[in-house]
C-alpha positions in Angstrom: 9.4 56.2 9.7 10.7 55.7 6.1 8.5 53.8 3.7 9.6 50.4 2.5 11.2 50.3 -1.0 8.5 47.9 -2.0 5.7 50.3 -1.0 4.3 52.5 -3.9 5.1 56.2 -3.6 2.2 58.3 -2.4 2.0 60.2 -5.7 2.0 57.3 -8.1 -1.2 56.6 -10.1 -2.1 53.4 -8.3 -1.4 55.0 -4.9 -3.5 58.1 -5.8 -6.4 55.9 -7.1 -6.3 53.8 -4.0 -6.3 56.8 -1.7 -9.0 58.6 -3.7 -11.6 55.9 -3.9 -12.5 55.8 -0.2 -12.4 59.6 0.0 -15.2 59.9 -2.6 -17.5 57.5 -0.8 -16.2 54.1 -1.9 -17.1 52.0 -4.9 -20.8 52.0 -4.2 -20.9 55.8 -4.5 -19.1 56.0 -7.9 -21.6 55.8 -10.8 -19.3 56.8 -13.7 -15.6 57.4 -14.4 -14.2 59.5 -17.2 -11.4 62.0 -17.8 -10.5 64.9 -20.0 -7.1 66.5 -20.6 -6.5 67.4 -17.0 -9.4 66.1 -14.8 -10.7 62.8 -13.5 -14.5 63.2 -13.8 -16.6 61.0 -11.3 -20.3 60.6 -11.3 -21.3 60.2 -7.6 -24.5 58.8 -6.1 -24.2 61.1 -3.1 -21.7 64.0 -3.3 -22.1 64.7 0.4 -20.0 61.6 1.2 -16.9 63.1 -0.3 -14.2 64.1 2.1 -13.1 67.0 0.1 -10.4 68.3 2.4 -8.6 65.0 2.3 -9.0 64.8 -1.4 -7.3 68.1 -1.9 -4.5 67.1 0.4 -3.5 64.1 -1.8 0.0 64.8 -3.3 -1.1 64.4 -6.9 -4.3 66.5 -6.6 -4.1 70.1 -7.9 -7.7 71.0 -7.2 -11.3 69.9 -7.3 -14.4 71.2 -9.1 -18.0 70.4 -8.2 -20.4 70.4 -11.2 -22.7 67.8 -12.7 -19.7 65.5 -12.1 -17.1 65.6 -9.3 -13.9 66.7 -11.0 -10.4 66.0 -9.6 -7.7 68.2 -11.3 -4.6 66.0 -11.7 -2.9 67.6 -14.7 -2.1 66.3 -18.2 -0.5 62.9 -18.5 -1.1 62.0 -14.9 -4.9 62.0 -15.2 -4.9 59.2 -17.8 -2.8 56.9 -15.7 -4.8 57.7 -12.5 -8.1 57.1 -14.3 -6.9 53.7 -15.6 -5.8 52.7 -12.1 -9.0 54.0 -10.6 -11.1 51.9 -13.1 -9.0 48.8 -12.4 -9.6 49.3 -8.7 -13.4 49.7 -9.2 -13.5 46.6 -11.3 -11.7 44.6 -8.6 -14.2 46.0 -6.0 -17.2 45.3 -8.1 -17.0 41.6 -7.4 -17.9 42.3 -3.8 -21.5 41.9 -3.2 -23.4 45.1 -2.4 -25.5 45.0 0.8 -28.8 46.8 1.5 -27.0 49.9 2.7 -25.4 50.3 -0.7 -28.7 49.9 -2.5 -30.3 52.5 -0.3 -27.3 54.8 -0.9 -27.7 54.4 -4.7 -31.4 55.2 -4.5 -30.8 58.3 -2.4 -27.9 59.3 -4.7 -30.1 59.0 -7.8 -32.6 61.3 -6.2 -29.9 63.9 -5.2 -28.3 63.7 -8.7 -31.7 64.3 -10.4 -32.3 67.3 -8.1 -28.9 68.7 -8.8 -29.4 68.2 -12.5 -32.6 70.1 -12.5 -30.9 72.9 -10.6 -28.1 73.1 -13.1 -30.2 72.6 -16.2 -30.5 76.3 -17.2 -31.0 76.8 -21.0 -27.6 78.5 -21.4 -25.7 75.7 -19.6 -27.5 73.0 -21.5 -26.8 74.8 -24.8 -23.1 75.2 -24.1 -22.7 71.6 -23.0 -24.3 70.4 -26.2 -22.1 72.7 -28.3 -19.1 71.2 -26.5 -20.3 67.7 -26.9 -20.5 68.3 -30.7 -17.2 70.0 -31.3 -14.8 68.9 -28.6 -14.5 65.4 -30.0 -13.2 67.0 -33.2 -10.3 68.8 -31.6 -7.7 66.0 -31.8 -8.2 65.8 -35.6 -8.1 69.6 -35.9 -4.8 69.6 -34.0 -3.3 66.8 -35.9 -4.3 68.2 -39.3 -3.3 71.7 -38.2 0.2 70.6 -37.2 0.7 68.8 -40.6 -0.6 71.9 -42.5 2.0 74.0 -40.6 4.8 71.5 -41.4 3.7 71.4 -45.0 3.7 75.2 -45.3 7.3 75.3 -44.0 8.4 72.7 -46.5 6.7 74.5 -49.4 8.2 77.9 -48.4 11.6 76.4 -48.1 11.3 74.4 -51.3 12.1 71.1 -49.6 10.8 67.7 -50.4 8.6 68.8 -53.3 7.5 65.2 -53.9 6.1 64.9 -50.4 4.3 68.2 -50.0 1.2 67.3 -52.2 0.7 64.2 -50.0 1.0 66.2 -46.8 -1.4 68.8 -48.2 -4.0 66.1 -49.0 -3.7 64.5 -45.5 -3.9 67.8 -43.7 -6.9 69.1 -45.8 -9.0 65.9 -46.0 -10.5 66.3 -42.6 -11.4 70.0 -43.0 -13.0 69.2 -46.4 -15.4 66.8 -44.7 -15.7 68.4 -41.2 -19.4 69.1 -41.9 -20.1 65.4 -42.0 -18.5 64.9 -38.6 -20.4 67.8 -37.2 -23.6 66.4 -38.5 -22.9 63.0 -37.1 -22.1 64.4 -33.6 -25.1 66.7 -33.7 -27.6 63.9 -34.4 -25.9 61.8 -31.7 -26.2 64.6 -29.1 -29.8 65.4 -29.8 -31.0 61.8 -29.9 -31.1 61.1 -33.6 -29.4 58.4 -35.7 -25.8 59.7 -36.1 -25.2 58.4 -39.6 -28.4 60.1 -40.8 -27.1 63.4 -39.3 -23.9 62.8 -41.2 -25.8 62.0 -44.4 -27.8 65.2 -44.3 -24.8 67.4 -43.4 -22.8 65.8 -46.3 -25.1 67.8 -48.6 -23.3 70.9 -47.6 -20.0 69.8 -48.9 -21.2 67.8 -51.9 -19.6 69.3 -55.1 -22.9 68.8 -57.0 -24.7 71.6 -55.0 -23.0 74.0 -57.4 -25.8 73.1 -59.9 -28.5 74.1 -57.4 -29.9 77.6 -57.4 -31.4 79.1 -54.3 -32.7 82.7 -53.9 -31.7 83.3 -57.5 -28.1 82.5 -56.7 -26.1 79.3 -57.3 -24.9 77.5 -54.2 -21.3 76.7 -53.7 -19.9 73.5 -52.0 -19.2 74.1 -48.3 -21.5 77.2 -48.2 -22.6 77.6 -44.6 -19.8 75.4 -43.3 -20.1 73.8 -39.9 -23.1 76.1 -39.0 -25.0 74.8 -42.0 -24.1 71.2 -41.1 -25.2 71.7 -37.5 -28.5 73.2 -38.6 -29.1 70.5 -41.2 -28.4 67.6 -38.8 -30.5 69.2 -36.0 -33.5 69.5 -38.5 -32.9 66.0 -39.6 -33.1 64.7 -36.0 -36.4 66.4 -35.5 -37.8 65.0 -38.8 -36.6 61.6 -37.8 -38.3 61.7 -34.4 -41.5 62.9 -36.0 -41.4 60.0 -38.5 -40.8 57.5 -35.7 -44.0 58.7 -34.0 -46.3 58.9 -37.1 -45.0 56.3 -39.6 -46.5 52.8 -39.3 -44.0 50.4 -37.7 -44.0 48.2 -40.7 -42.8 51.0 -42.9 -40.7 52.8 -40.4 -37.4 51.2 -41.4 -37.9 52.3 -45.1 -39.7 55.6 -44.9 -38.1 57.2 -41.9 -34.5 57.4 -43.2 -35.8 58.4 -46.7 -38.0 61.2 -45.4 -35.4 62.4 -43.0 -32.7 62.8 -45.7 -35.2 64.2 -48.2 -36.9 66.8 -46.1 -33.8 67.9 -44.2 -31.8 67.8 -47.4 -34.2 70.0 -49.3 -34.5 72.5 -46.4 -30.7 72.6 -46.3 -30.3 73.3 -50.0 -33.1 75.8 -50.3 -32.7 77.7 -47.0 -30.1 76.6 -44.4 -27.0 76.8 -46.6 -27.9 80.3 -47.7 -28.7 81.5 -44.2 -25.7 79.8 -42.6 -23.5 81.1 -45.3 -24.5 84.7 -44.5 -24.0 84.1 -40.8 -20.6 82.5 -41.4 -19.5 85.5 -43.6 -20.7 87.9 -40.9 -18.7 86.1 -38.3 -15.5 86.3 -40.4 -16.1 89.9 -41.2 -16.8 90.9 -37.6 -13.7 89.1 -36.3 -11.5 90.8 -38.9 -13.1 94.2 -38.2 -12.9 93.8 -34.5 -9.1 93.3 -34.5 -8.2 95.6 -37.4 -10.3 98.5 -36.1 -10.3 98.2 -32.3 -7.4 95.7 -32.1 -5.7 96.8 -29.0 -8.9 97.4 -27.0 -10.5 94.2 -28.3 -7.3 92.2 -27.4 -7.3 93.8 -24.0 -10.9 92.8 -23.3 -10.7 89.3 -24.8 -7.4 88.5 -23.2 -8.5 89.8 -19.9 -11.8 88.0 -19.7 -10.9 84.6 -21.1 -9.9 83.1 -17.7 -13.3 84.0 -16.1 -15.0 82.7 -19.2 -13.2 79.4 -18.7 -14.3 79.4 -15.1 -17.9 79.9 -16.1 -17.8 77.4 -19.0 -18.8 80.2 -21.5 -15.6 79.7 -23.6 -17.3 76.7 -25.2 -19.5 79.1 -27.1 -16.4 80.2 -29.1 -15.7 76.7 -30.5 -18.0 77.0 -33.5 -16.7 80.5 -34.2 -13.1 79.3 -34.2 -14.1 76.4 -36.5 -15.9 78.8 -38.9 -12.9 81.1 -39.1 -10.6 78.2 -39.9 -12.9 77.0 -42.6 -13.2 80.5 -44.1 -9.7 81.9 -43.8 -7.5 78.9 -42.9 -6.9 80.2 -39.4 -8.7 81.7 -36.4 -7.5 85.2 -35.4 -9.2 84.9 -32.0 -7.3 82.0 -30.5 -3.8 83.7 -30.3 -5.4 86.6 -28.5 -7.3 84.3 -26.0 -4.1 82.3 -25.5 -2.6 85.3 -23.8 -4.7 84.5 -20.7 -2.6 81.5 -20.1 0.6 83.6 -20.4 -0.7 86.0 -17.8 -1.3 83.0 -15.5 2.2 81.6 -16.0 3.6 85.0 -15.1 1.4 85.3 -12.0 2.4 81.7 -10.9 6.1 82.5 -11.4 5.7 85.6 -9.2 4.0 83.5 -6.5 6.8 81.0 -6.7 9.5 83.6 -6.2 7.7 85.6 -3.6 6.5 82.8 -1.4 9.8 80.9 -1.2 9.1 79.6 2.3 5.8 78.0 1.3 7.1 74.5 0.3 3.7 73.0 -0.5 2.7 75.9 -2.8 6.0 75.9 -4.6 5.8 72.2 -5.2 2.3 72.6 -6.8 3.7 75.4 -9.0 6.7 73.3 -10.1 4.4 70.5 -11.2 1.8 72.7 -12.9 4.0 75.3 -14.6 5.2 73.0 -17.5 1.6 72.3 -18.4 0.8 76.0 -18.2 3.6 76.9 -20.6 2.1 74.4 -23.1 -1.3 76.0 -22.7 -3.0 73.7 -20.2 -4.1 76.2 -17.6 -6.4 74.2 -15.3 -3.6 73.0 -12.9 -2.5 76.5 -12.3 -6.0 77.8 -12.0 -7.2 75.4 -9.4 -3.9 74.7 -7.7 -2.5 78.3 -7.5 -4.2 81.4 -8.8 -7.8 80.8 -7.8 -7.2 79.5 -4.3 -5.0 82.6 -3.7 -7.6 85.0 -5.0 -5.7 88.1 -6.1 -3.2 86.3 -8.3 -6.2 85.2 -10.4 -7.1 88.8 -11.0 -3.5 89.8 -11.8 -3.2 86.8 -14.1 -6.2 88.3 -16.0 -4.3 91.6 -16.2 -1.3 89.8 -17.8 -3.7 88.2 -20.3 -5.2 91.6 -21.1 -1.7 93.1 -21.7 -0.7 90.2 -24.0 -4.0 90.4 -25.9 -3.6 94.1 -26.4 -0.1 93.5 -27.8 -1.4 91.1 -30.5 -4.4 93.3 -31.1 -2.2 96.4 -31.7 -0.3 94.6 -34.5 -3.6 93.5 -35.9 -4.6 97.2 -36.2 -1.4 97.6 -38.2 -2.4 94.8 -40.6 -0.3 92.0 -39.1 -2.9 89.4 -38.2 -1.8 86.4 -36.2 -4.0 83.2 -36.4 -4.0 79.5 -35.6 -4.8 76.8 -38.0 -6.4 74.6 -35.3 -8.1 75.0 -31.9 -7.1 73.3 -28.7 -3.4 74.1 -27.9 -2.1 77.5 -26.7 1.0 78.7 -25.1 4.2 77.3 -26.6 2.2 74.4 -28.1 0.5 76.9 -30.5 3.8 77.8 -32.3 3.5 74.9 -34.8 0.0 76.0 -35.7 0.6 79.7 -36.3 -0.5 81.3 -39.5 -1.3 84.9 -40.5 -1.4 87.7 -43.0 2.4 88.1 -42.9 5.4 85.7 -43.2 5.7 82.9 -40.7 8.7 84.6 -39.1 6.8 87.9 -38.5 3.7 86.0 -37.2 5.8 84.0 -34.8 7.6 87.0 -33.6 4.3 88.9 -32.8 2.9 85.9 -31.0 6.1 85.4 -29.0 6.0 89.1 -28.1 2.5 88.7 -26.9 3.5 85.8 -24.7 6.5 87.7 -23.3 4.2 90.7 -22.5 1.7 88.4 -20.8 4.4 86.8 -18.7 6.0 90.1 -17.7 2.7 91.9 -16.8 1.3 88.9 -15.0 4.5 88.6 -13.0 4.8 92.3 -12.2 1.1 92.8 -11.3 1.2 89.7 -9.0 4.5 90.9 -7.4 3.0 94.3 -6.7 -0.7 93.6 -6.1 -1.0 89.9 -5.4 -1.1 90.3 -1.7 1.8 87.8 -1.2 3.9 89.8 1.3 7.7 90.1 1.1 10.0 87.2 0.0 12.0 87.4 3.2 9.2 87.7 5.7 9.4 85.1 8.4 5.7 84.2 8.4 4.1 81.4 10.3 4.0 78.8 7.5 1.5 76.7 9.4 -1.0 79.6 9.4 -0.9 82.3 6.7 1.3 80.5 4.2 -0.5 77.2 4.8 -3.9 78.9 4.3 -2.8 80.4 1.0 -1.3 77.2 -0.3 -4.2 74.9 0.8 -7.2 75.3 -1.5 -9.4 73.7 1.1 -9.0 76.7 3.4 -9.6 79.4 0.8 -13.1 80.8 0.5 -12.4 81.5 -3.2 -12.5 77.9 -4.1 -16.0 77.4 -2.7 -17.4 79.1 -5.8 -18.9 76.7 -8.3 -17.6 76.5 -11.8 -18.6 74.7 -14.9 -15.2 73.4 -15.8 -13.0 74.0 -18.8 
């Protein structure tokens, strides 16, 4: 029976939201709604009420991830529209009066959520989540300013619009000059302090007047210690502020607590943290340069090959401060282009699956919808919709990433470093942000060569070792092909991940 023209398509955002809500336990089971670049993140009172098999079967759903929130992978662009429709639907349903069953469900769900939170609250996971909460909100500004810096560099090199380039340089550099303040603000917010006090303490790091201060017999320089110094200063300020709230009389709290917080944390920053953080930052830059210039091909092989598993475990978040530190020091991070090769390997693997499994209509539809995002560096749709459910193609995608990383690392050994002026994008989206030790043309050519290598090796490895069978085999699509294309039936997807 053909649907009426007035009925919404099954894969439109309103239809997806309407179909999804009852499958996650209904309005009473949803405690929070948010989204990132590719995922709808739902807080659920009782996760056991989710009909996961039917959620995965929705046309717009590329995969699901169970963590501290229930995450539905929808892909870039789509996720924002589905989230808005989902929130509107929840708002409409909230007018309905909850009965005693819903109240009991909420109480039971709160207990289950607390238990799950305790189970997942390992020190490493908590630390990585807090690092992400501090730095991830800064990524849009890093991307925007990085793109403008790249455009300005092109204009300067070409000698075009000389009257405009100083303005572009100021716009592109302003955020980076004050990034320590934003890091301090987010650090205090994350650790329960007053955000503006965290920003005030961190501002000491970039204040030009610190050049008149001598610590350890050496004059300080503005920006010394960078984001690491700002993070440490704001964290110390938060602990000082909390101590003051506990011990300062209430009548004096509003005056003494802010003053003591800024004074004590500021002095500790000037006479200790800036120097220590500066040494650490310098060591990070030196180590990254040494790693690629000395062991470049091997380092690229390891980094490019392991990045997808790091994303699956959530450990990639630990690299965000390192990228930011390198951008502060050198103007670009040499690690991101190498790590971006993991996405290239995954694109190559997905393409091989698409060609090899030509009878699997469902799987090919998923790949067609996810591949454009993969080319632009958004890998989650391909991870959760294709490579991870199939199993072996996830490993062959890692092989493609390792080959692409080795390609870029090899040229780094020859002195041709490739870097990115901002973090966030990869794939083709990284081209406007490229910078390096050579001309832009050379840097672009090396990066493009790495992508091509990742695509080719990912494709070839998946074709040969992906366990996909022959392209002309008349398989029973309702059994083997269906099992491979349906993430619900794959044992691989039952493994927990921490999200990307």
